[in-house]
C-alpha positions as a Markdown table, in Angstrom:
| # | Residue | x | y | z |
|---|---|---|---|---|
| 1 | Met | 124.6 | 91.1 | 134.4 |
| 2 | Val | 123.6 | 94.1 | 136.3 |
| 3 | Lys | 120.0 | 95.3 | 136.5 |
| 4 | Arg | 119.0 | 97.6 | 133.7 |
| 5 | Phe | 117.4 | 100.3 | 135.7 |
| 6 | Leu | 117.8 | 101.9 | 139.1 |
| 7 | Ile | 114.3 | 101.6 | 140.6 |
| 8 | Leu | 114.2 | 104.4 | 143.1 |
| 9 | Ser | 112.1 | 104.3 | 146.2 |
| 10 | Gly | 109.2 | 106.7 | 146.5 |
| 11 | Val | 110.9 | 108.9 | 149.0 |
| 12 | Val | 114.1 | 109.2 | 147.0 |
| 13 | Leu | 112.2 | 109.8 | 143.7 |
| 14 | Val | 110.2 | 112.6 | 145.2 |
| 15 | Phe | 113.3 | 114.2 | 146.6 |
| 16 | Leu | 115.1 | 113.8 | 143.3 |
| 17 | Thr | 112.2 | 115.2 | 141.3 |
| 18 | Gln | 111.9 | 118.3 | 143.5 |
| 19 | Thr | 115.7 | 118.9 | 143.3 |
| 20 | Val | 115.9 | 118.6 | 139.6 |
| 21 | Met | 112.8 | 120.5 | 138.8 |
| 22 | Gly | 113.7 | 123.2 | 141.2 |
| 23 | Thr | 117.0 | 123.6 | 139.4 |
| 24 | Ile | 115.3 | 123.8 | 136.0 |
| 25 | Asn | 112.9 | 126.5 | 137.2 |
| 26 | Ser | 115.6 | 128.5 | 138.7 |
| 27 | Asn | 117.3 | 128.8 | 135.3 |
| 28 | Gly | 114.3 | 130.6 | 133.9 |
| 29 | Asp | 112.9 | 130.4 | 130.4 |
| 30 | Glu | 114.5 | 133.3 | 128.7 |
| 31 | Leu | 117.4 | 131.5 | 127.2 |
| 32 | Lys | 115.2 | 128.6 | 126.2 |
| 33 | Ser | 112.7 | 130.9 | 124.5 |
| 34 | Tyr | 115.7 | 132.2 | 122.6 |
| 35 | Val | 116.5 | 128.6 | 121.7 |
| 36 | Leu | 113.1 | 128.0 | 120.3 |
| 37 | Glu | 113.4 | 131.1 | 118.1 |
| 38 | Lys | 116.8 | 129.8 | 116.9 |
| 39 | Val | 115.3 | 126.4 | 116.0 |
| 40 | Glu | 112.4 | 128.1 | 114.1 |
| 41 | Ala | 115.0 | 130.1 | 112.2 |
| 42 | Arg | 116.7 | 126.9 | 111.1 |
| 43 | Lys | 113.4 | 125.2 | 110.2 |
| 44 | Asn | 113.7 | 125.6 | 106.4 |
| 45 | Gln | 117.3 | 124.4 | 106.5 |
| 46 | Met | 116.2 | 121.3 | 108.5 |
| 47 | Ile | 113.4 | 120.5 | 106.0 |
| 48 | Glu | 115.8 | 120.9 | 103.0 |
| 49 | Val | 118.3 | 118.5 | 104.6 |
| 50 | Ser | 115.6 | 116.0 | 105.6 |
| 51 | Asp | 114.2 | 116.0 | 102.1 |
| 52 | Ala | 117.6 | 115.6 | 100.5 |
| 53 | Ile | 118.3 | 112.6 | 102.7 |
| 54 | Trp | 114.8 | 111.2 | 101.9 |
| 55 | Asp | 115.6 | 111.5 | 98.2 |
| 56 | Tyr | 119.0 | 109.8 | 98.7 |
| 57 | Ala | 117.4 | 106.9 | 100.5 |
| 58 | Glu | 120.7 | 105.1 | 101.2 |
| 59 | Ile | 120.7 | 101.9 | 103.1 |
| 60 | Ala | 123.1 | 100.9 | 105.9 |
| 61 | Leu | 126.8 | 101.6 | 105.2 |
| 62 | Leu | 126.0 | 103.2 | 101.8 |
| 63 | Glu | 124.9 | 106.6 | 103.2 |
| 64 | Tyr | 127.6 | 108.5 | 101.4 |
| 65 | Lys | 125.6 | 111.4 | 100.2 |
| 66 | Ser | 123.5 | 111.6 | 103.4 |
| 67 | Ser | 126.6 | 111.6 | 105.6 |
| 68 | Lys | 128.5 | 114.1 | 103.4 |
| 69 | Leu | 125.5 | 116.5 | 103.5 |
| 70 | Leu | 125.4 | 116.5 | 107.3 |
| 71 | Val | 129.1 | 116.7 | 107.8 |
| 72 | Asp | 129.7 | 119.4 | 105.2 |
| 73 | Ile | 127.1 | 121.6 | 106.8 |
| 74 | Ala | 128.7 | 121.0 | 110.3 |
| 75 | Glu | 132.1 | 121.9 | 108.9 |
| 76 | Gln | 130.8 | 125.0 | 107.2 |
| 77 | Glu | 129.3 | 126.1 | 110.5 |
| 78 | Gly | 132.7 | 125.8 | 112.3 |
| 79 | Phe | 132.7 | 122.3 | 113.7 |
| 80 | Glu | 136.0 | 120.4 | 113.7 |
| 81 | Val | 135.1 | 117.2 | 111.9 |
| 82 | Glu | 136.7 | 113.8 | 111.8 |
| 83 | Arg | 135.2 | 111.6 | 109.0 |
| 84 | Gly | 135.3 | 107.9 | 108.6 |
| 85 | Val | 135.6 | 107.1 | 112.3 |
| 86 | Ala | 135.7 | 103.6 | 113.6 |
| 87 | Asp | 136.5 | 102.2 | 110.2 |
| 88 | Leu | 133.0 | 103.3 | 109.0 |
| 89 | Glu | 133.2 | 105.4 | 105.9 |
| 90 | Thr | 129.9 | 107.1 | 106.5 |
| 91 | Ala | 130.4 | 107.8 | 110.2 |
| 92 | Phe | 131.7 | 111.1 | 111.6 |
| 93 | Val | 132.3 | 113.1 | 114.8 |
| 94 | Ala | 131.9 | 116.9 | 114.6 |
| 95 | Val | 133.1 | 119.0 | 117.6 |
| 96 | Tyr | 132.5 | 122.5 | 118.7 |
| 97 | Gly | 133.6 | 124.4 | 121.8 |
| 98 | Ser | 136.1 | 123.4 | 124.5 |
| 99 | Gly | 136.1 | 122.3 | 128.1 |
| 100 | Arg | 133.4 | 120.6 | 130.1 |
| 101 | Pro | 130.7 | 119.6 | 130.1 |
| 102 | Ile | 130.9 | 117.5 | 127.0 |
| 103 | Ile | 127.4 | 116.8 | 125.6 |
| 104 | Gly | 126.7 | 114.6 | 122.6 |
| 105 | Ile | 123.9 | 114.5 | 120.1 |
| 106 | Leu | 123.3 | 111.5 | 117.9 |
| 107 | Ala | 122.2 | 111.5 | 114.3 |
| 108 | Glu | 121.1 | 108.6 | 112.0 |
| 109 | Tyr | 120.3 | 108.7 | 108.3 |
| 110 | Asp | 120.1 | 105.2 | 106.9 |
| 111 | Ala | 117.1 | 104.0 | 104.9 |
| 112 | Leu | 115.4 | 100.5 | 104.6 |
| 113 | Pro | 115.5 | 98.4 | 101.5 |
| 114 | Gly | 112.5 | 97.7 | 99.4 |
| 115 | Leu | 110.1 | 100.3 | 100.8 |
| 116 | Ser | 109.5 | 102.4 | 97.7 |
| 117 | Lys | 108.9 | 101.7 | 94.1 |
| 118 | Asp | 112.5 | 102.7 | 93.4 |
| 119 | Gly | 113.9 | 100.5 | 96.1 |
| 120 | Pro | 115.0 | 101.8 | 99.5 |
| 121 | Gly | 112.9 | 104.2 | 101.5 |
| 122 | His | 112.9 | 106.0 | 104.8 |
| 123 | Gly | 110.3 | 103.8 | 106.5 |
| 124 | Cys | 111.7 | 104.6 | 109.9 |
| 125 | Gly | 112.1 | 108.4 | 109.5 |
| 126 | His | 115.9 | 108.6 | 109.8 |
| 127 | Asn | 116.0 | 111.4 | 107.3 |
| 128 | Leu | 114.1 | 113.4 | 109.9 |
| 129 | Phe | 116.3 | 112.0 | 112.7 |
| 130 | Gly | 119.5 | 113.2 | 111.0 |
| 131 | Ala | 118.2 | 116.6 | 110.0 |
| 132 | Gly | 116.5 | 117.3 | 113.4 |
| 133 | Ser | 119.6 | 116.4 | 115.4 |
| 134 | Leu | 121.7 | 118.6 | 113.1 |
| 135 | Gly | 119.3 | 121.5 | 113.7 |
| 136 | Ala | 119.6 | 121.1 | 117.5 |
| 137 | Ala | 123.4 | 120.9 | 117.2 |
| 138 | Leu | 123.6 | 124.0 | 115.1 |
| 139 | Val | 121.5 | 126.0 | 117.5 |
| 140 | Leu | 123.7 | 124.9 | 120.4 |
| 141 | Lys | 126.8 | 125.8 | 118.4 |
| 142 | Asp | 125.4 | 129.3 | 118.0 |
| 143 | Leu | 124.8 | 129.6 | 121.8 |
| 144 | Ile | 128.4 | 128.5 | 122.5 |
| 145 | Gln | 129.7 | 130.9 | 119.8 |
| 146 | Glu | 127.7 | 133.8 | 121.3 |
| 147 | Gly | 129.0 | 133.0 | 124.8 |
| 148 | Lys | 125.6 | 132.0 | 126.2 |
| 149 | Leu | 126.9 | 128.4 | 126.9 |
| 150 | Thr | 130.3 | 127.1 | 127.8 |
| 151 | Gly | 131.6 | 123.6 | 127.1 |
| 152 | Thr | 131.9 | 121.2 | 124.2 |
| 153 | Leu | 129.3 | 119.9 | 121.9 |
| 154 | Lys | 129.8 | 116.6 | 119.9 |
| 155 | Phe | 127.6 | 115.9 | 117.0 |
| 156 | Tyr | 127.8 | 112.2 | 115.9 |
| 157 | Gly | 127.0 | 110.8 | 112.5 |
| 158 | Cys | 125.9 | 107.3 | 113.2 |
| 159 | Pro | 125.3 | 105.0 | 110.1 |
| 160 | Ala | 123.7 | 101.6 | 109.7 |
| 161 | Glu | 121.3 | 101.6 | 112.7 |
| 162 | Glu | 118.9 | 99.5 | 110.8 |
| 163 | Asp | 121.3 | 96.7 | 110.0 |
| 164 | Val | 124.9 | 96.5 | 111.1 |
| 165 | Gly | 124.7 | 98.8 | 114.1 |
| 166 | Gly | 127.2 | 101.6 | 113.5 |
| 167 | Lys | 127.3 | 102.7 | 117.1 |
| 168 | Leu | 128.5 | 99.2 | 118.1 |
| 169 | Tyr | 131.8 | 100.0 | 116.3 |
| 170 | Met | 131.9 | 103.6 | 117.4 |
| 171 | Ala | 131.4 | 102.5 | 121.1 |
| 172 | Arg | 134.0 | 99.9 | 120.8 |
| 173 | Glu | 136.5 | 102.5 | 119.6 |
| 174 | Gly | 135.7 | 104.7 | 122.7 |
| 175 | Leu | 134.2 | 107.6 | 120.7 |
| 176 | Phe | 131.6 | 108.2 | 123.5 |
| 177 | Asp | 133.8 | 107.7 | 126.5 |
| 178 | Asp | 134.5 | 111.3 | 127.3 |
| 179 | Leu | 130.8 | 112.4 | 127.2 |
| 180 | Asp | 129.1 | 113.8 | 130.3 |
| 181 | Ala | 125.7 | 113.0 | 128.7 |
| 182 | Cys | 124.2 | 112.2 | 125.3 |
| 183 | Leu | 120.9 | 113.1 | 123.7 |
| 184 | Ala | 119.0 | 111.3 | 120.9 |
| 185 | Trp | 115.5 | 111.1 | 119.5 |
| 186 | His | 113.4 | 109.0 | 117.0 |
| 187 | Pro | 110.3 | 109.5 | 114.9 |
| 188 | Ser | 107.2 | 107.7 | 116.1 |
| 189 | Tyr | 103.4 | 108.0 | 115.9 |
| 190 | Glu | 103.2 | 109.4 | 119.5 |
| 191 | Thr | 105.2 | 111.8 | 121.6 |
| 192 | Thr | 106.9 | 110.6 | 124.7 |
| 193 | Val | 110.1 | 110.7 | 126.7 |
| 194 | Asp | 111.4 | 107.2 | 126.3 |
| 195 | Val | 111.9 | 105.5 | 129.7 |
| 196 | Thr | 110.3 | 102.1 | 129.0 |
| 197 | Gly | 113.5 | 100.7 | 127.6 |
| 198 | Thr | 114.4 | 98.5 | 124.5 |
| 199 | Gln | 115.4 | 94.9 | 124.1 |
| 200 | Ala | 118.8 | 93.4 | 123.8 |
| 201 | Ile | 119.6 | 91.6 | 120.7 |
| 202 | Asp | 122.1 | 89.2 | 119.1 |
| 203 | Asp | 122.4 | 89.4 | 115.3 |
| 204 | Leu | 123.6 | 86.0 | 113.8 |
| 205 | Tyr | 124.6 | 84.5 | 110.5 |
| 206 | Ile | 124.2 | 80.7 | 110.6 |
| 207 | Glu | 125.9 | 78.7 | 107.8 |
| 208 | Phe | 125.9 | 75.1 | 106.9 |
| 209 | Phe | 128.4 | 73.3 | 104.6 |
| 210 | Gly | 127.7 | 70.0 | 102.9 |
| 211 | Asn | 128.4 | 68.1 | 99.7 |
| 212 | Ala | 126.7 | 68.6 | 96.3 |
| 213 | Ser | 125.4 | 65.8 | 94.2 |
| 214 | His | 122.8 | 65.1 | 91.5 |
| 215 | Ala | 119.4 | 65.1 | 93.3 |
| 216 | Ala | 118.0 | 62.3 | 91.0 |
| 217 | Phe | 121.0 | 60.3 | 89.8 |
| 218 | Asp | 123.0 | 59.9 | 93.0 |
| 219 | Pro | 121.4 | 61.9 | 95.9 |
| 220 | Trp | 123.0 | 59.5 | 98.4 |
| 221 | Gln | 126.4 | 61.0 | 97.6 |
| 222 | Gly | 125.2 | 64.5 | 98.8 |
| 223 | Arg | 125.0 | 66.0 | 102.2 |
| 224 | Ser | 122.4 | 68.7 | 102.1 |
| 225 | Ala | 123.2 | 72.0 | 103.7 |
| 226 | Leu | 119.5 | 72.9 | 103.1 |
| 227 | Asp | 118.4 | 69.9 | 105.1 |
| 228 | Ala | 120.5 | 71.1 | 108.0 |
| 229 | Leu | 119.1 | 74.6 | 107.7 |
| 230 | Glu | 115.5 | 73.3 | 107.7 |
| 231 | Met | 116.2 | 71.1 | 110.6 |
| 232 | Ala | 117.7 | 74.1 | 112.5 |
| 233 | Thr | 114.7 | 76.3 | 111.8 |
| 234 | Phe | 112.4 | 73.5 | 112.9 |
| 235 | Gly | 114.3 | 73.3 | 116.1 |
| 236 | Ile | 114.2 | 77.1 | 116.6 |
| 237 | Asn | 110.4 | 77.1 | 116.1 |
| 238 | Leu | 110.0 | 74.3 | 118.6 |
| 239 | Leu | 112.1 | 76.3 | 121.0 |
| 240 | Arg | 109.5 | 79.1 | 121.0 |
| 241 | Glu | 107.4 | 77.1 | 123.4 |
| 242 | His | 110.2 | 76.9 | 125.9 |
| 243 | Val | 111.4 | 80.5 | 126.2 |
| 244 | Lys | 110.1 | 83.4 | 128.2 |
| 245 | Pro | 107.3 | 85.6 | 126.7 |
| 246 | Ser | 109.8 | 88.4 | 126.4 |
| 247 | Val | 112.0 | 86.5 | 123.9 |
| 248 | Arg | 111.7 | 87.2 | 120.2 |
| 249 | Met | 113.3 | 85.1 | 117.4 |
| 250 | His | 113.0 | 86.0 | 113.8 |
| 251 | Tyr | 114.9 | 84.9 | 110.7 |
| 252 | Val | 115.2 | 84.9 | 106.9 |
| 253 | Val | 116.8 | 82.4 | 104.6 |
| 254 | Leu | 119.6 | 84.0 | 102.7 |
| 255 | Ser | 120.8 | 80.9 | 100.7 |
| 256 | Gly | 119.3 | 77.5 | 100.3 |
| 257 | Gly | 120.6 | 76.2 | 97.0 |
| 258 | Ser | 120.4 | 77.2 | 93.3 |
| 259 | Val | 118.4 | 74.6 | 91.5 |
| 260 | Pro | 116.2 | 71.7 | 92.6 |
| 261 | Asn | 118.2 | 69.0 | 90.9 |
| 262 | Val | 121.4 | 69.7 | 92.9 |
| 263 | Val | 121.7 | 68.8 | 96.5 |
| 264 | Pro | 122.7 | 72.1 | 98.1 |
| 265 | Glu | 126.2 | 72.2 | 99.5 |
| 266 | Tyr | 125.7 | 75.6 | 101.2 |
| 267 | Ser | 122.9 | 77.3 | 103.1 |
| 268 | Lys | 122.7 | 80.5 | 105.2 |
| 269 | Leu | 120.2 | 81.7 | 107.8 |
| 270 | Trp | 120.0 | 85.2 | 109.2 |
| 271 | Leu | 118.6 | 85.1 | 112.8 |
| 272 | Trp | 117.9 | 87.8 | 115.4 |
| 273 | Ile | 117.4 | 86.9 | 119.0 |
| 274 | Arg | 115.9 | 89.4 | 121.4 |
| 275 | Asp | 115.1 | 89.6 | 125.1 |
| 276 | Ser | 114.6 | 92.1 | 127.8 |
| 277 | Asn | 118.3 | 92.1 | 128.7 |
| 278 | Arg | 121.6 | 90.8 | 127.4 |
| 279 | Lys | 121.7 | 87.9 | 129.9 |
| 280 | Gly | 118.4 | 86.6 | 128.6 |
| 281 | Val | 119.7 | 86.8 | 125.0 |
| 282 | Lys | 122.8 | 84.8 | 125.9 |
| 283 | Ser | 120.7 | 82.1 | 127.6 |
| 284 | Val | 118.7 | 81.6 | 124.4 |
| 285 | Leu | 121.8 | 81.8 | 122.3 |
| 286 | Ser | 123.3 | 78.8 | 124.1 |
| 287 | Arg | 120.3 | 76.7 | 123.1 |
| 288 | Ile | 120.4 | 77.9 | 119.5 |
| 289 | Glu | 124.0 | 76.8 | 119.3 |
| 290 | Asn | 123.0 | 73.3 | 120.4 |
| 291 | Ile | 120.2 | 73.3 | 117.8 |
| 292 | Val | 122.7 | 74.3 | 115.1 |
| 293 | Ser | 125.4 | 71.8 | 116.1 |
| 294 | Gly | 122.7 | 69.0 | 116.4 |
| 295 | Ser | 121.4 | 69.8 | 112.9 |
| 296 | Ala | 124.8 | 69.6 | 111.4 |
| 297 | Leu | 125.5 | 66.3 | 113.2 |
| 298 | Ala | 122.2 | 64.8 | 112.0 |
| 299 | Thr | 122.8 | 65.7 | 108.4 |
| 300 | Glu | 126.6 | 65.0 | 108.3 |
| 301 | Thr | 127.3 | 68.6 | 107.5 |
| 302 | Thr | 129.3 | 71.3 | 109.3 |
| 303 | Ser | 128.1 | 74.6 | 110.7 |
| 304 | Lys | 129.3 | 78.1 | 111.5 |
| 305 | Ile | 127.7 | 80.8 | 113.6 |
| 306 | Glu | 128.9 | 84.4 | 113.1 |
| 307 | Asn | 127.7 | 86.9 | 115.8 |
| 308 | Arg | 127.4 | 90.1 | 113.7 |
| 309 | Gly | 126.6 | 92.2 | 116.8 |
| 310 | Ser | 125.4 | 91.9 | 120.3 |
| 311 | Tyr | 123.4 | 94.9 | 121.5 |
| 312 | His | 122.6 | 95.9 | 125.1 |
| 313 | Glu | 119.2 | 96.9 | 126.3 |
| 314 | Met | 118.7 | 100.6 | 127.0 |
| 315 | Leu | 119.9 | 101.8 | 130.3 |
| 316 | Val | 117.4 | 104.5 | 131.2 |
| 317 | Asn | 118.4 | 107.6 | 133.2 |
| 318 | Met | 115.3 | 108.7 | 135.1 |
| 319 | Thr | 116.9 | 111.9 | 136.4 |
| 320 | Gly | 117.8 | 113.3 | 133.0 |
| 321 | Ser | 114.6 | 112.0 | 131.5 |
| 322 | Gln | 112.6 | 114.1 | 133.9 |
| 323 | Val | 114.5 | 117.1 | 132.7 |
| 324 | Met | 113.6 | 116.3 | 129.2 |
| 325 | Gln | 109.9 | 115.7 | 130.1 |
| 326 | Lys | 109.8 | 119.1 | 131.7 |
| 327 | Asn | 111.1 | 120.8 | 128.6 |
| 328 | Leu | 108.7 | 118.8 | 126.4 |
| 329 | Glu | 105.7 | 119.9 | 128.4 |
| 330 | Trp | 106.9 | 123.5 | 128.5 |
| 331 | Ile | 107.2 | 123.5 | 124.7 |
| 332 | Gly | 103.8 | 121.9 | 124.3 |
| 333 | Pro | 102.3 | 119.4 | 121.8 |
| 334 | Ile | 102.2 | 119.7 | 118.0 |
| 335 | Glu | 99.1 | 121.3 | 116.3 |
| 336 | Tyr | 97.9 | 120.0 | 112.9 |
| 337 | Thr | 95.9 | 121.5 | 110.1 |
| 338 | Pro | 92.7 | 119.9 | 108.8 |
| 339 | Glu | 94.7 | 118.9 | 105.6 |
| 340 | Glu | 97.3 | 117.1 | 107.7 |
| 341 | Val | 94.6 | 115.2 | 109.6 |
| 342 | Glu | 93.0 | 114.2 | 106.4 |
| 343 | Phe | 96.4 | 113.0 | 105.1 |
| 344 | Ala | 96.8 | 110.9 | 108.2 |
| 345 | Lys | 93.4 | 109.4 | 108.0 |
| 346 | Lys | 93.9 | 108.5 | 104.3 |
| 347 | Leu | 97.2 | 106.6 | 105.2 |
| 348 | Gln | 95.4 | 104.9 | 108.1 |
| 349 | Lys | 92.6 | 103.7 | 105.8 |
| 350 | Glu | 95.2 | 102.4 | 103.3 |
| 351 | Thr | 97.0 | 100.5 | 106.0 |
| 352 | Lys | 93.8 | 99.2 | 107.6 |
| 353 | Val | 94.1 | 100.8 | 111.0 |
| 354 | Ala | 91.6 | 103.0 | 112.8 |
| 355 | Ala | 91.4 | 106.4 | 111.2 |
| 356 | Lys | 92.3 | 108.4 | 114.3 |
| 357 | Gly | 94.4 | 111.0 | 112.5 |
| 358 | Met | 97.4 | 112.5 | 114.2 |
| 359 | Val | 97.9 | 111.9 | 117.9 |
| 360 | Ser | 100.3 | 114.4 | 119.3 |
| 361 | Asp | 99.3 | 114.5 | 123.0 |
| 362 | Ile | 102.3 | 114.4 | 125.3 |
| 363 | Lys | 102.3 | 111.2 | 127.2 |
| 364 | Glu | 102.6 | 111.3 | 130.9 |
| 365 | Phe | 106.0 | 110.4 | 132.4 |
| 366 | Gln | 106.2 | 106.7 | 132.9 |
| 367 | Asp | 108.0 | 104.2 | 135.1 |
| 368 | Pro | 110.7 | 102.0 | 133.7 |
| 369 | Asn | 109.5 | 98.7 | 132.2 |
| 370 | Glu | 111.2 | 95.5 | 133.3 |
| 371 | Glu | 109.9 | 93.8 | 130.1 |
| 372 | Pro | 110.1 | 96.4 | 127.3 |
| 373 | Glu | 108.1 | 96.0 | 124.2 |
| 374 | Gly | 109.7 | 94.6 | 121.1 |
| 375 | Gly | 112.4 | 96.7 | 119.4 |
| 376 | Ser | 116.1 | 97.2 | 119.8 |
| 377 | Thr | 118.6 | 100.0 | 118.9 |
| 378 | Asp | 122.3 | 100.6 | 119.0 |
| 379 | Val | 121.6 | 103.8 | 120.9 |
| 380 | Ala | 121.5 | 101.4 | 123.9 |
| 381 | Glu | 125.3 | 100.9 | 123.5 |
| 382 | Val | 125.8 | 104.6 | 124.3 |
| 383 | Ser | 123.5 | 104.4 | 127.3 |
| 384 | Trp | 125.9 | 102.0 | 129.1 |
| 385 | Ile | 128.8 | 104.4 | 128.5 |
| 386 | Thr | 127.3 | 107.7 | 129.5 |
| 387 | Pro | 123.9 | 108.9 | 130.7 |
| 388 | Thr | 121.7 | 108.9 | 127.6 |
| 389 | Leu | 118.3 | 110.7 | 127.2 |
| 390 | His | 115.9 | 109.8 | 124.4 |
| 391 | Ile | 112.6 | 111.2 | 123.1 |
| 392 | Ser | 110.2 | 110.1 | 120.4 |
| 393 | Thr | 108.0 | 112.6 | 118.7 |
| 394 | Thr | 104.9 | 112.2 | 116.5 |
| 395 | Cys | 106.1 | 112.2 | 112.8 |
| 396 | Ala | 103.5 | 109.9 | 111.3 |
| 397 | Pro | 99.8 | 108.9 | 111.7 |
| 398 | Phe | 98.8 | 107.0 | 114.8 |
| 399 | Glu | 99.4 | 103.2 | 114.7 |
| 400 | Ile | 100.3 | 102.9 | 111.0 |
| 401 | Pro | 102.7 | 100.0 | 110.4 |
| 402 | Trp | 106.3 | 101.1 | 111.1 |
| 403 | His | 109.0 | 100.2 | 108.6 |
| 404 | Ser | 106.4 | 100.6 | 105.9 |
| 405 | Gly | 105.7 | 102.7 | 102.8 |
| 406 | Ala | 103.2 | 104.7 | 104.9 |
| 407 | Val | 106.1 | 105.9 | 107.0 |
| 408 | Val | 108.1 | 106.7 | 103.9 |
| 409 | Lys | 105.3 | 109.0 | 102.8 |
| 410 | Ser | 105.0 | 110.6 | 106.2 |
| 411 | Ser | 108.7 | 111.3 | 106.4 |
| 412 | Lys | 108.6 | 113.7 | 103.5 |
| 413 | His | 105.4 | 115.5 | 104.6 |
| 414 | Ser | 104.6 | 118.4 | 107.0 |
| 415 | Val | 103.4 | 115.9 | 109.7 |
| 416 | Gly | 107.0 | 114.6 | 109.7 |
| 417 | Tyr | 108.6 | 118.0 | 109.6 |
| 418 | Lys | 106.5 | 119.1 | 112.7 |
| 419 | Gly | 107.7 | 116.2 | 114.7 |
| 420 | Met | 111.3 | 116.8 | 113.6 |
| 421 | Leu | 111.0 | 120.5 | 114.7 |
| 422 | Leu | 109.6 | 119.5 | 118.1 |
| 423 | Ala | 112.5 | 117.0 | 118.6 |
| 424 | Ala | 115.1 | 119.6 | 117.8 |
| 425 | Lys | 113.5 | 122.0 | 120.3 |
| 426 | Val | 113.5 | 119.4 | 123.1 |
| 427 | Leu | 117.1 | 118.3 | 122.4 |
| 428 | Ala | 118.3 | 121.9 | 122.4 |
| 429 | Thr | 116.5 | 123.0 | 125.5 |
| 430 | Thr | 117.5 | 119.9 | 127.4 |
| 431 | Ala | 121.1 | 120.4 | 126.4 |
| 432 | Val | 120.9 | 124.0 | 127.7 |
| 433 | Asp | 120.0 | 122.6 | 131.1 |
| 434 | Leu | 122.9 | 120.1 | 131.0 |
| 435 | Phe | 125.3 | 122.8 | 129.9 |
| 436 | Lys | 124.1 | 125.4 | 132.5 |
| 437 | Asp | 123.6 | 123.3 | 135.6 |
| 438 | Pro | 126.3 | 120.9 | 136.9 |
| 439 | Lys | 123.9 | 119.7 | 139.6 |
| 440 | Ile | 121.7 | 118.0 | 137.0 |
| 441 | Leu | 124.7 | 116.2 | 135.4 |
| 442 | Ala | 126.0 | 115.2 | 138.9 |
| 443 | Glu | 122.6 | 113.6 | 139.8 |
| 444 | Met | 122.4 | 111.9 | 136.4 |
| 445 | Lys | 125.9 | 110.5 | 136.8 |
| 446 | Lys | 125.1 | 109.3 | 140.3 |
| 447 | Glu | 122.1 | 107.4 | 139.1 |
| 448 | Phe | 124.0 | 106.1 | 136.1 |
| 449 | Asp | 126.8 | 104.6 | 138.3 |
| 450 | Asn | 124.2 | 103.1 | 140.7 |
| 451 | Ser | 122.3 | 101.6 | 137.8 |
| 452 | Arg | 125.4 | 99.9 | 136.3 |
| 453 | Gly | 126.3 | 98.5 | 139.7 |
| 454 | Gly | 130.0 | 98.3 | 138.8 |
| 455 | Tyr | 129.5 | 97.0 | 135.3 |
| 456 | Val | 132.0 | 98.4 | 132.8 |
| 457 | Tyr | 130.8 | 98.5 | 129.2 |
| 458 | Thr | 132.0 | 95.7 | 127.1 |
| 459 | Ser | 131.5 | 95.7 | 123.3 |
| 460 | Gly | 129.4 | 92.9 | 121.8 |
| 461 | Ile | 131.8 | 92.6 | 118.9 |
| 462 | Pro | 135.4 | 91.3 | 119.0 |
| 463 | Lys | 138.2 | 93.8 | 118.9 |
| 464 | Asp | 139.5 | 92.5 | 115.6 |
| 465 | Lys | 136.2 | 92.4 | 113.7 |
| 466 | Lys | 135.9 | 95.0 | 111.0 |
| 467 | Pro | 132.7 | 96.5 | 109.9 |
| 468 | Pro | 131.3 | 94.8 | 106.7 |
| 469 | Ile | 132.0 | 96.5 | 103.4 |
| 470 | Arg | 129.3 | 97.1 | 100.9 |
| 471 | Lys | 129.7 | 98.1 | 97.3 |
| 472 | Lys | 128.5 | 101.5 | 96.3 |
């Protein structure tokens, strides 16, 4: 496995920084100021789209209304649209312009189950994500239409980030292969250009098959699939002592029997394994496989492991990230009203974290992290195919629990809208740099090739595996 990041020497990094920043400054701010005006003009549209997706609150692979809303707007604005790409009904690619460079912008729009009183909710802010990316894409489309930019823009509708990993299937089908660069963002409780990386992950279903019998009358006739599952989870929990601190293993039991007086003939475990890179995940996976087969052997059952998706870690592009940082600092941090600060503090008190309000200060540019904090994303798949830049913006109160009802509330509030608007501005201004200056793209590509060290992207899912189908 190649190293995730190219760690540049001090001399090279200084030279690269001067080269890239000098190029940006030479472009001037006039066009970018125009971009900010265009984003502001689209603000109400973005809020309406975000609120609609928030109301739909559709979970992974069921984002029919959310996807249709985004793709219909893109089509009305003149994009050429292909729907249902990569065998994913709620995925799409919308294209505008022609020739090179080809720049991509990613959008997500899936909700999480069980985060509102009515069921699913946007506890990760993907309603903001989809609408903000759309806003940036529409502004860039306008610039191409007006002759201020030349090249091709690709706006990607990416479903199921929270569960199945729609980009895994889209990447496997080569939908990102022709890009010169790709841009993405994500809601957060702080504002930063993301260069610290994400973890690799394997998403596993583990099943055991035994024999049913009466649990009181003739239990000796049965072979308990639940016993096998419990033995496997016991082994997994013992394994925690013997893995690196960067490893994360978490699971839920999907099936363990129906009634107590029947020896369960079937059980199912859903397990995620994470580590700093894909090599580390595969090392842990080999030990999990031994635990599973041993549990089956000990209980005289049989077992099956289905790898639902194997995600890469994020391959950070420092060259392009510096361009994004420069634009973020030029635009400046978000400002909040007293009412918004009070809203934030109320949510913080409800979730029992320090009532610090909103924290929108722009974080200083960081160095790559060899051991990224917990968390994975299928955006990482794209980062191994083309140079990919990513920013997080403040869309919720500082340090409230993520994937929670508090984030659901923030995602349909002015604090969320302001973060979405900032993200759209950063994506659009950074894309302007990439469209206008081939030197930046060339430096990004050079770093990208060096970072991969000859590695060619390989999908973590088999060629013949179809995306799961969920009922509407």
